[in-house]
MILOFI-806827 format. One record per residue: x, y, z of N, C-alpha, C, O in turn; residue in one letter. Coordinates in Angstrom, 2 decimals, m for minus. Layout:
# residues N
{{X Y Z} {X Y Z} {X Y Z} {X Y Z} 'A'}
...
This chain:
# residues 67
{{m9.08 24.51 15.01} {m9.61 23.21 15.35} {m8.95 22.75 16.65} {m7.74 22.89 16.83} 'M'}
{{m9.74 22.23 17.52} {m9.25 21.79 18.81} {m9.19 20.26 18.86} {m10.19 19.59 18.62} 'K'}
{{m8.01 19.73 19.16} {m7.83 18.29 19.26} {m8.09 17.88 20.70} {m7.32 18.23 21.60} 'N'}
{{m9.15 17.14 20.93} {m9.49 16.73 22.29} {m9.07 15.30 22.59} {m9.27 14.81 23.71} 'T'}
{{m8.48 14.61 21.59} {m8.11 13.22 21.79} {m6.63 13.05 22.11} {m6.21 11.93 22.41} 'R'}
{{m5.83 14.09 22.05} {m4.41 13.95 22.30} {m3.68 13.43 21.08} {m4.19 13.49 19.96} 'G'}
{{m2.50 12.91 21.30} {m1.67 12.41 20.19} {m2.28 11.15 19.60} {m2.90 10.35 20.30} 'S'}
{{m2.11 11.00 18.30} {m2.56 9.81 17.60} {m1.38 9.22 16.83} {m0.58 9.96 16.25} 'E'}
{{m1.30 7.91 16.82} {m0.24 7.22 16.09} {m0.85 6.53 14.88} {m1.93 5.95 14.96} 'W'}
{{m0.14 6.59 13.78} {m0.56 5.91 12.56} {0.61 5.12 12.01} {1.76 5.54 12.14} 'H'}
{{0.31 3.98 11.41} {1.36 3.18 10.78} {1.40 3.50 9.29} {0.37 3.47 8.60} 'K'}
{{2.58 3.81 8.79} {2.81 4.10 7.38} {3.89 3.18 6.86} {4.74 2.71 7.61} 'W'}
{{3.87 2.92 5.56} {4.97 2.25 4.87} {5.36 3.16 3.71} {4.65 3.23 2.71} 'D'}
{{6.47 3.85 3.85} {6.86 4.86 2.88} {7.85 4.35 1.84} {8.45 5.14 1.11} 'L'}
{{8.01 3.04 1.76} {8.83 2.44 0.70} {8.27 1.06 0.42} {8.71 0.07 1.00} 'H'}
{{7.31 1.00 m0.47} {6.57 m0.24 m0.73} {6.69 m0.61 m2.20} {6.46 0.22 m3.07} 'L'}
{{7.05 m1.86 m2.47} {7.10 m2.37 m3.83} {5.90 m3.28 m4.05} {5.50 m4.03 m3.16} 'H'}
{{5.33 m3.21 m5.25} {4.20 m4.08 m5.60} {4.72 m5.26 m6.41} {5.92 m5.37 m6.67} 'T'}
{{3.82 m6.13 m6.82} {4.20 m7.28 m7.65} {4.70 m6.84 m9.02} {5.34 m7.62 m9.72} 'A'}
{{4.43 m5.61 m9.40} {4.93 m5.09 m10.68} {6.42 m4.79 m10.65} {7.03 m4.60 m11.70} 'S'}
{{7.00 m4.73 m9.47} {8.42 m4.45 m9.33} {9.25 m5.64 m9.82} {8.86 m6.80 m9.62} 'S'}
{{10.37 m5.36 m10.43} {11.21 m6.42 m10.99} {11.70 m7.41 m9.94} {11.99 m8.56 m10.27} 'Y'}
{{11.79 m6.99 m8.69} {12.34 m7.86 m7.64} {11.26 m8.57 m6.82} {11.56 m9.18 m5.79} 'D'}
{{10.02 m8.50 m7.26} {8.94 m9.16 m6.53} {9.06 m10.67 m6.65} {9.34 m11.20 m7.72} 'S'}
{{8.83 m11.35 m5.53} {8.90 m12.82 m5.53} {7.56 m13.45 m5.89} {7.51 m14.62 m6.28} 'H'}
{{6.48 m12.68 m5.77} {5.15 m13.21 m6.10} {4.50 m12.30 m7.14} {4.36 m11.10 m6.91} 'Y'}
{{4.12 m12.86 m8.26} {3.55 m12.07 m9.34} {2.18 m12.60 m9.78} {1.80 m12.46 m10.94} 'K'}
{{1.47 m13.22 m8.86} {0.15 m13.76 m9.18} {m0.85 m12.66 m9.50} {m0.66 m11.50 m9.15} 'G'}
{{m1.93 m13.04 m10.18} {m2.96 m12.07 m10.56} {m3.62 m11.43 m9.36} {m4.17 m10.33 m9.46} 'K'}
{{m3.58 m12.10 m8.22} {m4.20 m11.57 m7.01} {m3.21 m10.82 m6.12} {m3.53 m10.52 m4.97} 'D'}
{{m2.03 m10.52 m6.62} {m0.98 m9.90 m5.80} {m1.42 m8.55 m5.24} {m1.18 m8.27 m4.06} 'A'}
{{m2.04 m7.71 m6.06} {m2.45 m6.39 m5.58} {m3.53 m6.50 m4.50} {m3.51 m5.78 m3.51} 'D'}
{{m4.47 m7.41 m4.72} {m5.53 m7.60 m3.72} {m4.95 m8.12 m2.40} {m5.35 m7.68 m1.32} 'E'}
{{m4.00 m9.06 m2.50} {m3.36 m9.58 m1.28} {m2.57 m8.50 m0.56} {m2.58 m8.43 0.67} 'L'}
{{m1.88 m7.67 m1.33} {m1.12 m6.57 m0.73} {m2.06 m5.62 0.00} {m1.80 m5.25 1.14} 'L'}
{{m3.14 m5.23 m0.66} {m4.08 m4.30 m0.03} {m4.74 m4.90 1.20} {m4.96 m4.20 2.19} 'C'}
{{m5.05 m6.19 1.15} {m5.63 m6.85 2.31} {m4.64 m6.85 3.47} {m5.02 m6.59 4.61} 'K'}
{{m3.37 m7.13 3.19} {m2.35 m7.13 4.25} {m2.19 m5.74 4.85} {m2.04 m5.59 6.06} 'A'}
{{m2.22 m4.71 4.00} {m2.11 m3.34 4.51} {m3.29 m3.01 5.42} {m3.12 m2.45 6.51} 'L'}
{{m4.48 m3.36 4.97} {m5.68 m3.08 5.77} {m5.67 m3.89 7.07} {m5.97 m3.36 8.14} 'K'}
{{m5.33 m5.19 6.98} {m5.31 m6.05 8.16} {m4.30 m5.59 9.20} {m4.47 m5.86 10.39} 'D'}
{{m3.25 m4.89 8.76} {m2.22 m4.42 9.67} {m2.34 m2.93 10.00} {m1.41 m2.32 10.52} 'N'}
{{m3.51 m2.36 9.69} {m3.81 m0.96 10.01} {m2.80 0.04 9.45} {m2.49 1.04 10.10} 'D'}
{{m2.29 m0.24 8.25} {m1.39 0.71 7.59} {m2.27 1.79 6.97} {m3.13 1.48 6.15} 'I'}
{{m2.06 3.04 7.35} {m2.97 4.10 6.90} {m2.43 4.92 5.74} {m3.17 5.70 5.14} 'S'}
{{m1.14 4.77 5.41} {m0.58 5.50 4.27} {0.59 4.71 3.71} {1.36 4.10 4.46} 'A'}
{{0.71 4.71 2.37} {1.81 4.02 1.72} {2.38 4.91 0.61} {1.69 5.78 0.07} 'V'}
{{3.63 4.66 0.28} {4.26 5.26 m0.89} {4.76 4.10 m1.75} {5.68 3.39 m1.37} 'A'}
{{4.13 3.92 m2.91} {4.55 2.85 m3.81} {5.78 3.32 m4.57} {5.74 4.35 m5.25} 'I'}
{{6.87 2.57 m4.44} {8.17 3.00 m4.96} {8.73 2.02 m5.98} {9.94 1.79 m6.02} 'T'}
{{7.86 1.45 m6.80} {8.33 0.54 m7.85} {9.24 1.30 m8.82} {8.86 2.37 m9.31} 'D'}
{{10.42 0.78 m9.10} {11.31 1.47 m10.04} {10.85 1.30 m11.49} {10.55 0.18 m11.93} 'P'}
{{10.81 2.37 m12.21} {10.54 2.41 m13.65} {9.35 1.52 m14.03} {9.48 0.65 m14.90} 'V'}
{{8.23 1.73 m13.41} {7.06 0.91 m13.70} {5.80 1.73 m13.51} {5.65 2.46 m12.53} 'S'}
{{4.90 1.60 m14.46} {3.60 2.24 m14.32} {2.49 1.21 m14.16} {1.32 1.56 m14.02} 'Y'}
{{2.86 m0.07 m14.18} {1.85 m1.11 m14.07} {1.32 m1.24 m12.64} {0.36 m1.97 m12.42} 'T'}
{{1.92 m0.55 m11.69} {1.45 m0.61 m10.31} {0.15 0.18 m10.12} {m0.39 0.22 m9.01} 'H'}
{{m0.37 0.79 m11.17} {m1.60 1.56 m11.07} {m2.77 0.70 m10.63} {m3.73 1.22 m10.04} 'L'}
{{m2.73 m0.61 m10.91} {m3.79 m1.51 m10.41} {m3.85 m1.46 m8.90} {m4.94 m1.44 m8.32} 'R'}
{{m2.70 m1.45 m8.25} {m2.67 m1.39 m6.79} {m3.26 m0.07 m6.30} {m3.97 m0.04 m5.30} 'A'}
{{m2.96 1.03 m6.99} {m3.53 2.33 m6.62} {m5.05 2.26 m6.66} {m5.73 2.74 m5.75} 'H'}
{{m5.59 1.68 m7.72} {m7.03 1.57 m7.86} {m7.63 0.72 m6.74} {m8.68 1.06 m6.19} 'E'}
{{m6.97 m0.37 m6.42} {m7.46 m1.25 m5.34} {m7.41 m0.53 m4.01} {m8.35 m0.62 m3.22} 'T'}
{{m6.32 0.20 m3.74} {m6.19 0.94 m2.49} {m7.24 2.03 m2.39} {m7.79 2.26 m1.31} 'L'}
{{m7.53 2.69 m3.49} {m8.52 3.77 m3.48} {m9.90 3.27 m3.11} {m10.73 4.03 m2.62} 'A'}
{{m10.16 1.99 m3.34} {m11.48 1.44 m3.05} {m11.62 0.88 m1.65} {m12.67 0.33 m1.32} 'N'}
{{m10.60 1.01 m0.81} {m10.68 0.49 0.56} {m11.56 1.39 1.42} {m11.75 1.12 2.61} 'L'}
């Protein structure tokens, strides 16, 4: 494959906590949607959700998958 556009830069956040994390300051029902909107508005193209000992962050995964 030949890259004709040169180098490309992408913004990533490789250590992201969701509202499901114990240290989250905002735990509203719309927290995942607000997080995903902020990521999209700021052109973040990849994230790693790093909530400690929590599986409830799966809502955020589902929301992100639908972007």
